[in-house]
C-alpha positions as CSV (number, residue, x, y, z in Angstrom):
1,M,14.7,-110.3,41.2
2,R,12.4,-108.8,43.7
3,K,12.7,-105.5,45.3
4,N,10.5,-104.0,48.4
5,V,9.5,-100.8,47.5
6,I,7.5,-97.7,48.5
7,L,4.3,-96.7,46.5
8,S,1.9,-94.2,46.4
9,A,-1.4,-94.3,44.4
10,V,-3.5,-91.4,43.1
11,G,-7.0,-92.1,41.6
12,Y,-9.5,-90.0,40.5
13,T,-13.0,-89.9,39.0
14,K,-13.1,-87.1,36.0
15,N,-16.2,-84.8,35.4
16,H,-16.2,-83.2,31.9
17,G,-12.7,-83.7,31.9
18,I,-12.2,-81.8,35.6
19,P,-10.3,-84.6,38.5
20,E,-12.5,-84.8,41.5
21,D,-12.7,-87.5,44.3
22,A,-9.1,-87.9,44.5
23,V,-8.0,-91.1,46.2
24,K,-4.5,-91.9,47.7
25,L,-2.9,-94.2,49.3
26,F,0.9,-94.7,50.8
27,T,2.4,-98.2,51.3
28,T,4.9,-100.4,50.8
29,G,4.7,-103.6,48.1
30,F,7.0,-105.8,46.5
31,L,8.2,-105.2,42.5
32,S,9.6,-108.8,40.7
33,D,10.4,-109.2,37.4
34,T,8.4,-112.4,35.1
35,D,9.2,-113.4,32.1
36,G,9.0,-110.9,29.7
37,G,7.5,-108.0,32.2
38,W,7.5,-107.0,36.0
39,R,4.8,-107.2,39.2
40,L,3.6,-104.5,41.2
41,R,2.0,-106.4,44.1
42,Y,0.8,-104.5,47.5
43,S,-2.4,-104.5,50.1
44,E,-4.7,-101.7,50.5
45,T,-7.4,-100.8,52.9
46,E,-10.9,-99.6,52.7
47,P,-10.6,-96.5,54.5
48,E,-14.4,-96.9,55.7
49,T,-14.9,-100.5,56.6
50,N,-11.1,-101.4,57.4
51,A,-11.8,-104.1,54.5
52,K,-8.3,-105.4,53.2
53,S,-7.5,-106.0,49.6
54,R,-4.6,-107.7,47.6
55,V,-3.9,-105.9,44.3
56,T,-1.3,-107.2,41.8
57,L,-0.6,-105.3,38.7
58,T,0.9,-107.3,35.6
59,M,3.0,-105.4,33.0
60,S,3.9,-106.6,29.7
61,D,3.8,-106.1,26.1
62,G,2.4,-102.4,26.7
63,A,-0.6,-103.6,28.6
64,V,-1.3,-103.7,32.5
65,E,-3.4,-106.2,34.6
66,M,-4.8,-105.5,37.8
67,T,-6.0,-108.2,40.2
68,R,-7.7,-107.3,43.1
69,E,-8.6,-109.9,45.9
70,G,-10.6,-109.1,48.8
71,P,-14.2,-108.4,49.4
72,M,-14.5,-105.8,46.5
73,S,-12.7,-108.2,43.6
74,T,-12.1,-107.8,39.9
75,S,-10.1,-108.9,37.6
76,M,-9.3,-105.9,34.3
77,V,-6.9,-105.7,31.6
78,F,-5.8,-102.3,30.3
79,K,-4.5,-101.7,27.0
80,T,-5.0,-98.9,25.1
81,G,-7.5,-98.3,22.6
82,Q,-8.9,-101.9,23.3
83,R,-12.4,-102.3,25.6
84,F,-12.2,-105.1,28.1
85,Q,-15.8,-107.1,29.7
86,G,-15.2,-108.1,32.9
87,V,-16.8,-108.8,36.7
88,Y,-16.5,-106.7,39.8
89,A,-17.8,-108.7,42.6
90,T,-19.0,-107.0,45.8
91,P,-20.4,-108.2,48.9
92,Y,-23.5,-107.1,48.1
93,G,-23.4,-108.8,44.5
94,Q,-21.8,-109.0,40.9
95,L,-21.8,-105.9,38.4
96,D,-20.9,-106.7,34.6
97,M,-18.3,-104.1,33.9
98,G,-16.4,-102.6,31.1
99,I,-13.4,-100.4,30.4
100,F,-11.9,-98.7,27.8
101,P,-8.3,-97.4,28.2
102,S,-7.2,-94.1,26.3
103,E,-3.7,-94.1,27.7
104,V,-1.7,-96.9,29.4
105,Q,1.9,-96.3,30.0
106,Y,4.4,-97.8,32.3
107,R,8.1,-97.1,33.3
108,I,10.2,-99.5,35.1
109,G,13.9,-98.2,36.2
110,S,16.5,-99.6,38.5
111,D,15.4,-97.8,41.1
112,D,11.8,-96.3,40.8
113,G,8.8,-96.8,37.8
114,E,5.6,-95.4,37.6
115,I,2.1,-96.7,35.7
116,N,0.0,-94.1,34.4
117,I,-3.9,-95.0,33.1
118,S,-6.7,-93.6,32.0
119,Y,-9.8,-95.1,31.0
120,Q,-13.6,-95.1,30.9
121,L,-15.5,-97.3,33.0
122,D,-19.0,-98.6,32.2
123,L,-21.5,-101.0,34.9
124,Q,-24.3,-102.8,33.8
125,G,-23.6,-101.4,30.3
126,Q,-24.1,-97.9,31.4
127,H,-21.2,-95.6,31.3
128,A,-20.3,-95.1,35.2
129,A,-17.4,-92.3,34.9
130,D,-13.8,-91.6,33.4
131,H,-11.2,-92.3,35.6
132,E,-7.2,-91.9,36.1
133,L,-4.7,-94.1,38.3
134,H,-1.1,-92.8,38.4
135,I,1.4,-94.7,40.7
136,R,4.6,-94.0,41.2
137,F,7.1,-96.5,43.6
138,A,10.8,-96.9,44.4
139,D,13.2,-99.2,45.8
140,K,12.4,-99.0,49.6
141,A,16.3,-99.6,50.2
142,S,17.6,-96.6,48.1
143,H,14.5,-94.4,49.7
144,E,15.6,-95.1,53.2
145,R,19.6,-94.1,52.4
146,A,18.5,-90.8,51.1
């Protein structure tokens, strides 16, 4: 099964528990089922440079794996309470990255779904920020009929 979806993503940094620096994205993508899970794919464009990235979110067993391909690329695994170490590749070089998710939830329905992730981000071994990411999506055909 593969569906065209319309999605909205809101990500923001939290400073002392107060959200700031919100980034919003509205785009189209594809939702498909996998062995025991789901895969959501979409593209995004960096507003300042127009650089394009392809994002793939794979959801299974209570975890979300995010892979970003493009000038700023990375792969991260979000599972509540489990630290993940990886690399964040930029045009200027690579940074060691660590994430520690405090909340990872997703729900996939017949016509819509959502992903909610809260996590701490470390770069080069130093706490960089606390982040939240909220993605909501709906079947494009169902949305267009409404």
